[in-house]
N, C-alpha and C positions, 0 to 999 in steps of 0.2 A: 632257261629251258621252259618251254610252254607245254603244259599237259592238256590233252584234249578233254579229259574227264572232269576237270574242275578248273594238281599240282599243284635246312631243314636242319645248349651249346655252352660249353663251359668256358669260364674265364681262362685266359692264357696261363698255361703252367709256367711256373718259374723255371729258370734255367737249371735249377738243381734237382728238379723232380726226376726221380728214377736214376740219377747219376751218383755213382759212388767213386769219388776220386781215389786213385791208387797211390797218390803221393801227397805229402802234407802241403798245405798252402805256403808255408814258410819253413825255412830251415832244413828241408829235405834234400834228397839227392836231385841232381839236375835231371830235367825231363827232356828226352829226345823227341824229334819230329821226323816223320818219314822214315828214313833209314838211319836215324841217329843211333849212338852207341851206348846210351844210358842203360843201366841195369834195371829192369822193371821189377817191382815188387810182385808178389803173388796176386794175380787178378782176382777181383771181387765179382762174383756173378751179379749182374745188374738186375734191378727190380723193374718189371714192366711199368712204363711211365703212365699208363692210363689212357684216356681218350685222345690225348694230343701228344705229338712227339715232343721231346725235350728241346729246349732252345739251343743246345750245345752245338749242333751241326746245322749249317745253312747251305742248301744246294745253290751252286752258282751257275752250273751249265751241265746239260745232258748231251751226250753224243750217242744216239740210239740207232740201232740197225735191226730191222724186223724182216724176217723171211716169212712171207705169207702166200698161201695158195688157197683160193676160195673152195677148191674141191677137197680140201682136207680139213679135219676138225682140230688141228693143232698148229702151232707156229713156233718158230725159234726166234730168240732175241739175244743181242749183246748190247750192253750199255756201259759207258764210262761216265761217271758222275763226279764232277769237280765240286768239292765241298770245302767250306770254311769251318774249321773247328775253333770254337771260341776259347777253349782252354784245354789243357792236356787231358786225354781220355784214352782208355784202352779198348773202347768199343764204340759202336755207332748204331743207332736205331733207325729203321726206315720201314716203309710199308711194302708188303708183297703178299698177294692173295691168289691162291690157286696156281701158283707158279712153281715149277721144279727148278731149283737153282743148281746147276751142274758144276759151276766154278765161280768162286768169289775171290778177288785179289785186290791188292793195292801195291804201291811202289815198293813197299817193304816186304812183300811176300803174299802168302795166302791170307784171306780173311776166313776166320772160323765161325761158322753158324753156331750160335750158342743154344739154338733149339729151345727157346724159352716160350712156354705157352702164353698166348695173349689173345684176348677176345677182340682186339681192335686191328687185327691183320698186321701187327707189327712184328718185325724180325730184328734180332740183335746180332751183330757180327763183331767179333773180337779182332783187333789189330795184333794181339799177342804182346803188346808193349805200349806204354803211353805214347800218344801221338798228338801233334797239334799243328796249327797252321792250315795251309791249303793242301788238301790231299785229293787224289783221284782214286775212287773206288770203282771196280769193274765187276760185271756179272755176265755170265753166260747161262742161259736158261731156256726152258720151254714152257708153253702155256696152252690153254684150250681156246678154241674158237667155238663158242656155243651157237646153237641154232635158234634163230628167231628172237630170243629175248635180248633186248638192247642193253647189255651190261658187259663192259670191256670190249674185246673183239667178238663180233657176232656175224653170222652169215645168214643170208636169205636167198631164196630163189625167185627169179623173174624170167618168164619165158623159157623155163627149163634150164637156166644157167645160174650158177652160184656167184654171189657177190659178198664181199666182206666189208663191214663198216666198223666204226669205233664209237663207243659211248662211254666217256670217262666220268661225266658228272653223275653223281656227286663223288662217290668214293670207289670208282672202278678203274681209274688209271693204274692202280696197284695190281690189276689183273692183266695189264698190258706190259708193264715194266716195273721192276723194283724201283721205288721212288719215294720221295718225301711228298706224300699225297695230301697236302693241305693247301688251301687257297692263299695263305699268308705269304707263301714263297712264290716269287715270279722269276725263276731263272731263265736262261736262254735254252733253246732247244734246237739241235741239229739232228735231222732225221733222214735216214737212208732206208729205202724200201727195196727188197729183193723179191721179185714176183715172176711167175711164168711169163715167158716171152708172149707177145701179142696182147697182154692184158694192160689195162690202164691202171696206174697207181698215182694217187694224189694224197696230199697231206695239208697241214696248216700253211706251209711255205710253198712258194712256187718252185717249179722244177729248174735246177741250175745245171744238171748234167745227167745224161742217160747213156748207158752202155749195155752191151750184151755179152754175157760170159756163160758158155756151156748151156745155152738155152734159157738162161735166166736174164731178166731185165733188171738192171740195177739203176734205181732212180734216186738221185741225190737232191734233196729239197733245201731251199733257202733257209737259213737260220732265222728263227723267231727270237728276237732279242729279249723279250720279257713276257712270260706266259705262265699262269698257274697250271698245275697238272690236270685239272678237271676239264681243260679246254683242248687237250691233246686229241687229235683225230686223224684218221686215215680212211681211204676207201680204195678197194682193189676189185677189179672185175672187168668183164668185156663191155665196159661203158661206151656210150656215145657222148661226145663232147660237142656242145653247141656254144660257139662264141657269140656273145651279145655285146652291144656297144658299152664302152667304159662308163662308169658312173661317178658322180660326185665332182667336187672341186678339183681333186687330184687325178681325175680320169683313171679310176681304179680299174684294172683289167678284170673283166667279169665273164664267167662261163656258167652254163647249166650242164650238170653231169647226170645222165639218165641211163637206165638199163637199155640194152640194145633194142632197137625198134621203135623208140619213142622220140627221136630227135625232132620230128616234125610237129610235135604236139606240146611245145613249151612256149608258145607265143605270148602267154600271159606275163612272162618274166620281162622281156624287153618292153612290153606295153606298159607295165605298171611300176617296175622297180625304180626307174630314174626319179620319178616324182617323190617316192618315199625317201630316197637318199637325200634329195634336195631339201625336202621339208625338215628332216632331222638335222642336217647341217645348218640350215637357216635358224632353227630354234636354238641350237647350241653354239652357233657361230664358230664351228670347228669342222674341219674336213673329216670324212670317214677315216678312222685310224687303221686302215688296212693297206697292205701292199698288193694284194689280189683278193678276189672274191669268187669262190665257187659255191654254187647252190646245188646240193646233191640230193637226188631222189632216192628214198629208201622205201621198198615195197610196202612194209608194214612197220609203222612207227607211231610213237605216242603223240606226235605233233611236229615239233621242230626243236633244234638245238643249236645254240649260238657259237659253236666252235670258231676260234679265230681263223679267218680266211677260208673256212670250209663249213658252211652251215648245212646241216642235214634237215631234210623235210620229209614228212609223209608224202609219198609220191603223188597222191591225188591233189596236193597243193601246188604242184609244179606242172603236172601233165594233165591236159584236158583242153576243152574248147574255150578259148579266151572270150568268145562271144556269149558264153553261158551266163545265166542270170546270177550265179553264185560264186563261181571260181574267182573272178577278179577281186571281189570284195574279200573273200576268204584269204586269198594270197596276200593282199595288202595288210590285213590284220595280223597275219602271222609274220610276214617279213618285216613289218614295222616293229614288232616286238623283238624279234631276233637281232635286227640291226640296231635298235636302241641299246641292246646289250653290249654292242661293240664299245660304247662309252661306259655304260653302267654294268659292271661285272667284269668285262674284259680289260678296258683301259684303267678304270677305277674299280678295284676289286675288294670285296669284303674280306676282312682278315680271317674270319672263321664263320662257320655255318650258323652261329647264333644270330648273325646279321644277314641272313640270306635275303631279307627284304630289300637290302641295299642294291641287290641285283634284280630280283624279280619284281619287287614293288615299283622300283623306278622304271624298269622296262615296261611294266603294265601301264603305269601312268603315261609315260611319254609315247609308247607305242599306240595306246588307245587315243591319245590326243592327236597324233598324226593321222590315225585312221579316221577319226571324226572329221578332221580338216579335209581329207581326200575323199570323203563320201563313202567310206567303207561300211558305215553304219547308217541305216535309214533314219534313225531317230537318236542322235547322240545323247540328248538329255535322258532318254529312257535307258539307253545303254549304260550310262553312269549309274542310274538308279538301280537297275537290276544287278549290276556288279556289286554295288554297295549292299543290297539286300542279301546277296549270296554270302558276302563276307560276314554280315551280321548274323545270318543263320548259323554259319560255322563258328562264329564267336560265342554263340549262345550255348556254351558247353558247360557241363558240370564242373570241369576243371579248366577254366578259360586259359587260352594261350596268348600271351603277349607277342608283340612283334619280335622282340629280342628274347630268344629262348635257349637255355642251356641244353647241350646235347653231347653225346659221345658219337663216335663214328658209326656205331651199330644202328642208330636211329636217325641219321641225317636225312634219309629218304623221306621220312615222315614229315619233314619240314617243308616239303614242296606241296603246299596246300593253299586254301583260300586266304589264310592269314598272311602268308608271305606275298601272295599275288594280289588278290582283290582288296584285302584290307590295306596292304601297303600302298596300292594305287589309289584307293579311296582317301586315305589320309593325305597323300600328296595333293590330290585334287581339292580337298578341303582347305589345306594350307594355301594353295594357290588362290582360291576364292577369297579367303580371309585376308591374305597379304596384298592381293592385287597382281594382275598378270605381269606387269613390267618389273616390279620389285622382286617377285618370285623368280622370274626368268634370269634376272641379273645375279641373284644368289646362286642359282643352279649352275650358271656358266662359270662363276667364280669357283664354285666347289669342284667342278671338273678340271679347270685350269690348275688349281692348287694341288690336286692329288693325281694328276696324270701319271700313269705308270706305277702308282703306289697302291698300297692297301689301306683300307679305312675301317672305321667303326661307326656306329650310330652317333657317337659324340661329334664326329666331324660334320654330320648333317645338322646337328643342333648348332654348332658353331657357325655354319653357313647361314642358317636361318636367323641367328642373332644379329646379322647385319641388316635384317629387315626390321626387327623389333624384339625387345625382351619378351613380349607376350608370345610371339611366334616360336621362339626358342623354348619357352616354358611349356607351351602346348605340346610341342613335339616330344619333349622330355617326358611329359605325362603319359603319352601314348606308347612310348617305347616299352615300358614295363607293365602296362595296364592290360590285363586280360578282360575280355568282354567290352561292352560299350558303356560309356558314362551315361548316367541318367540325369538329365537337366530339368530343374524345376523352374517354372515361371510364375511370378506373382504380379498381377496387374493391379495398380492402385490409381484411382481417379479422384483424388481429393484436391489438395491445393495445387499440385502439379502432377499431371499424368506421367506414370513411369512404369516400366517393366523391370522388376528385380529378377535377375537371372543367376541361379546358383547351381553349383555342382559339389558333391560331397568331397571329392579328392582331386587335387591337382588343378591344372588350368585347361579349360576347353574353349576353343574359339566358336562362339555361338552367333549365328546370324538369324535374325527374325524378320518377318515381313508383316506390316500393318497397312491400313489404307494410306498412311503417309509415305510408305516405301520401305526399303530394305535398310537395316542397320545392324552392325556387328559389334560384339564386345567379347573380351577375354574374361570368361566367367570362372570363378573359384568359389570356395566356401565363404570367402570374406568379401568379395567384390564382384560387381557385374550389374550395373544399372543403366538402362536406356531411358532417356527422358523424351517425352512426346509433346506435341503441340496441343493435342486434345485426347480425350478418352476414346480409344479405338473400338469399333464394333467387333473386331476379331483380331486374333494374333496367331500367326503361323510361326511356331517356335523353331522350325528348321527350314529356312527360306530356300526354295528350290530343291529341297531334299538333299543338299550337298554335305551336310554335317554328319560326321561319324559319331553320332550320339542318339539317344532316345529322349523324348519328352515325357516327363513323369505323368502328366495329365493332359492329353491332347484335346480336351474339350474346348479350349479357347479357339481352336481352328475348325470346329464343327460346322460353322455357317460361312466359312471363308470361301472366296472365289479362288480355288486352288488350281495349280498346274497338275498334269498327270503324275509327275514325279512326287509332288507334294501329297497327292491323294494316296499314293502307295506308302509314303512315309507315315501318314496319318494312320493307315490300317496297321502298319508294322508297330507303331508306337502303342496302338490300342491292344494288339496281341501281346506285346511284351508286358504291358501293364496288367493284363489279365493273369499272366503267368507269375508276376510278382505278387499278385493279390491286391493290387491298387485299383483295378477296374473290375467291377462286379460282373459276374457271368451274364446276368440279364442285360446289362448295357452292351456287352460284347456281342451277344446273340442278336440284339436289336439292330446293331450297326451292320453285322454280317447280313442280316435279312434285308436291310435297306440298300446296301451296296449291291447285293446280288440282283435285286429287282430292277436296277437301273438298266440292265442289259448292256452296259458299256464295258468293253473288255478290261479296261484299267480298273474300274470299280469292282468288277466281278473277281479280278485277280486279288484285289484287296480283301474281298470277302473270303476268298480261298485261303489267303494268308492267315486270317483269323481262325478259320476252321482247322488249318494245319497245326496251329498252336494247341488246339484242343485235342486233336487226333490221338497223340500218344497217351493221353490221360483217360481214354475211354476203356472201361472194363467190358468183358465179354457180355455180361448181362445187360449192358446199356447199348451195345452196338446196333442192334436191330432198330431201336428207337432213334438213335443218332442218324443212321443211314436213311431211314424213312423220312426224317425231317430235312436232311441235307439234299437228298436226290432231286426234288423238284427245283431247288434253288440253283442247281448247276446243270439242269437238263439242257442238252444241246451244245455244251461247251467241252465235252470230253474229247471230241475230235474236231478240230477246226480245219475245214477243207481249204485247198489251194495253198498258195504261198503264205506262210504265217509270219507276222511281225514278232519282234522279241517278246512283247506282252502276250500275244496269243500263244506262242510256244510255251512260255512260262505257265500260262493259265492251263493249257492242255496237260502239262506235266503234273501240276498241282491237283487238277480234278481227277486225273487217272489215279493218283495216290489216294485221294479222298474217297473215290467211288470205284475201286478196282473191280474188273470183271472177276467172276469166279475163276480161280486158278485152274490150269490144266490138270487132268487126272491121270489114271493108270495108263492109258495108251501113250500119253506124253512121257510118263516115267519110263516106260519100256523103250520108247524110241530113243530117249537121251542115253539110257544105259547101253543100248546097242551101239550107238554112235561112239560112245566113250570106249567100249570094248575094242572097236575096230581101229581106234586112233592110236598113234604112238604114245608112249607113256608120258612124254613131256607135255602133251596137249590135253590129257584127260581131265585135269583139274578144271581147266577153262570150260570144257564141255559140260562137266557135271555141275558147274555153277548154275546152269539153267534149272536144276532141280529146286533151287531156292524160290522159284516162282510157283511151285505147286500149291494146290489147295491145302490148307492146314491139316486136314485129316490124313494126308499122305506123309506127314513128318515122320511117323514111326518107320515107314518103309525106307525113307532116306537115311535115317539113323542106322537101321539094320544093315544097309548097304556098306556103311563104314566099318561094320563089325564082321563082315564076311571076307572071304579071300578073293572076291572078284576084283576089288580095287584096293589100293593102299589107303588106309584111313585118312591120311593127310590130303588125299585127292577129294574126299567127300566132305571134309570138315568145312570148307568155305561155303558150300551149299547149306549146311546146317546153320552156319552163322547167319546167312542171309535170311533163312526162315525165322530165326530167333529175333532178328532185328525188326521184322515186319510186325507192326502193332496188331494186325488182324491174325497173325499166326503165332505170336510169341508164347501165349499161354499154352496152346496145345503142343507146341514144339518143346517147351520146357518140361511139360508133364511127361512127354514121351522120352525126353532126354535124361531126366534126373536119375532114373533107376539104372540107365545104361552107361552113365558117365564113368563109373569106376573102371569098367572094362575098356571103355574108349580111351581113357587117360593112360591105362597101362599099355596100350597098343601103339602109342606115338611118342616122339620126343616132346618134352615139355614145351619147347619153343613153338611147336606146331599148334599149341592150344591158345596162343595169344589172341587170335582173331575171335575164337569162341568165347574166351573170357571177356573180351571187350564187348561182344554182342550181348552177353548176359546183362550188361548195363541198361538194356531196353526194358527189362522187367520193371514192374511198378507196384508190387505189393509186398507186405512184410513176410508172408509165407515163402514166396519165391526168394526173397533176399536171404532168409535163413537157410534155404536150400543151397544157394550159391556159396555162402560162407561154409557150410558143412562140407560141401563137395570139393571146393578148391583150396581151402586153407591147408597149408603144409604141402600142397601139390604144386602150386605156382608161387613165385616170389610175392611177398607182401605188397610191394609197390605196383605189381601188375594187377593185383586184386583190388587195390584201394580205389582206383578210378571207376570201375563199374559199380562198386558199392556206393560211391558218392552219387553216381548217376541215378541209381535206384532210389536212394534217399531223397534226392531232389524231386524225382517224379512223384514219390509218395507225398511229399510236402505240397507240391503243386496241386496234386489231386485233392488233397484235403481243403486247400483254398478254393477250389473250383465249386464246391458245394454240391447240391442235389441236381444233377444234370437232367434226369427225367422230368422233374418238376419244372425246371427252367424251360425245357423244350415244350412241355404242355402249355405253359403260359404264353408261348409265342404262337 
């Protein structure tokens, strides 16, 4: 899944978790299966298993029938699930969320809903007697079709007509059908759709039979032999279908499915899609693993989703003028990512969400590689660098997040972030550079061939890289559980023989340096990593090409080097990170910021802005005027870049806007937003009120008061308050206005609604505010929810102490 705004884990439970056998393992009465005649002992009420379903039941096949009408906000479903029970049990657990189950049964009779409370959307059903072997369990149920929000079955309007779509990733298949909603299981799926006549109905499989019965169109879809639940998808509505030429080695039938009236505006697909498929197949030396391919336009969507055989796209990615300057490139970038998923995620699937990067990181790496190859990025090297910097920024967290992260079902969505996407992709690019294109490609091809149709963990990638070298495998192992970026130290010696000692505190890191003699790489650790040179170099670039996912402890050796644009940004990022660690003096950082800004080169000025952004959260209110006065002339003219912007210019404009924001809107804007929100449906009010987060800080009390009146529900206003609290220029005034009102605010909402506000409190940066956070939220929210913002505050306080006297440093400049 590709998220437009940036876009998730516990070790496998043993088979006995949450299971209470009702018969002894040995010497007890015989245990029956299905309709067996054994006398069952008194059932034991099972204990909820936790974030993962127990291993006891394995889904083998689904036979699903959905009755869907886009003009209604509900649907009906029936499903028969063939499961394999590993041992005798009197109950089975599965997922069901926001579904009303009207009937549950199996061959032996009714299934009894045990109605056990569970925070992971799990339901337990009793067979009424010990059962084993292969059993088919069936459910008749109803569910909701929500409006706009892409979770489960949802509907949207286009041209005054309703359309229904499905979004099952990550944990929303359970809102469509009672199921075993975890990626480790890849059963077969047979789906039948019952829809009003005259409507189009499509799903993961192609249509094998259609019939009409009492004004209903019954559409039977081809069985999908192996698919995790999160890829389940359908689309129903008055669509227009545009056939385009088949694609790939296997001539996969391909269509574009669009809302009525748009059939003539999808020329970008046949124009650009074939080359993307051919490039992916060529790299992997495998045909596209699909029987058919439908590209479906969704009016309002987060980007695109890789559902097997039915890929959903934000409509503007498929519909438009193919001769425009941006649409073809945007389409290639998105479709390359989603089609890369057909191998990484769909064909070879992560066993659990702790390894989400195996889908998203791989699709980011390969999708971007193909996009570079096909010219979808004007500057591929800078594209890689900006993605790497975005990942590093996200990785610079008070509680760093490694690639492989434990999670329960309730926070899987949080894992769709820059760590899974950009960091995962950047690490694979780094390993490719370190290992060499050909050896890396061979290892990836072998990985896909070995695990086709199966599920994998990160260890399988390590095993694949071990065929290249032990160093490659050791480096990947290091990054799997490493939060943040490693810090690499370089020591240049020019005595008897010139050499560069390369060291890292923990693990193994593939480091490539560049000197006047050229590029050289070494696997660095705390004990080894030495590069020998012919002569003493005038300069050393510790991250050649800016491809390495690490930071250089002291970038001074590169200060006078002839650097590429990517290396210049890496240098600035290393300098900023060193300042925050306390390794680079403030005076040095300000001097380099000043030098880079004065070059008037967009890449250098972006580097200067990156240094300034590192300092920005550490500025106190009494320093802000001096800081802004010093900073403004250095970035004059860069706030808005006119015309078509390059990736560097766009990033620079965003940085400068954050560094030198205009005065926020005031009371008239406040009144206008409130009026719009009042007139909007309840479901849309929170999104509208978010705009209040951009107000000038003096209006924070008015926003907070809005949450305490009866005009809106408090939870609709809380996101805007959190936005204000996160803004360095508004946090102090917002917290001051908020602190006294918090008890009343807390009492007015569910505790879960406070999560975003508690997290935003981590932007505070002084001991007094920290004490207020502790006093306010202790015993109000769980300790683990409060721990992270407190760590963030403590880190900011420590960094601010290392920074020293900012006003004096500015005067000296």
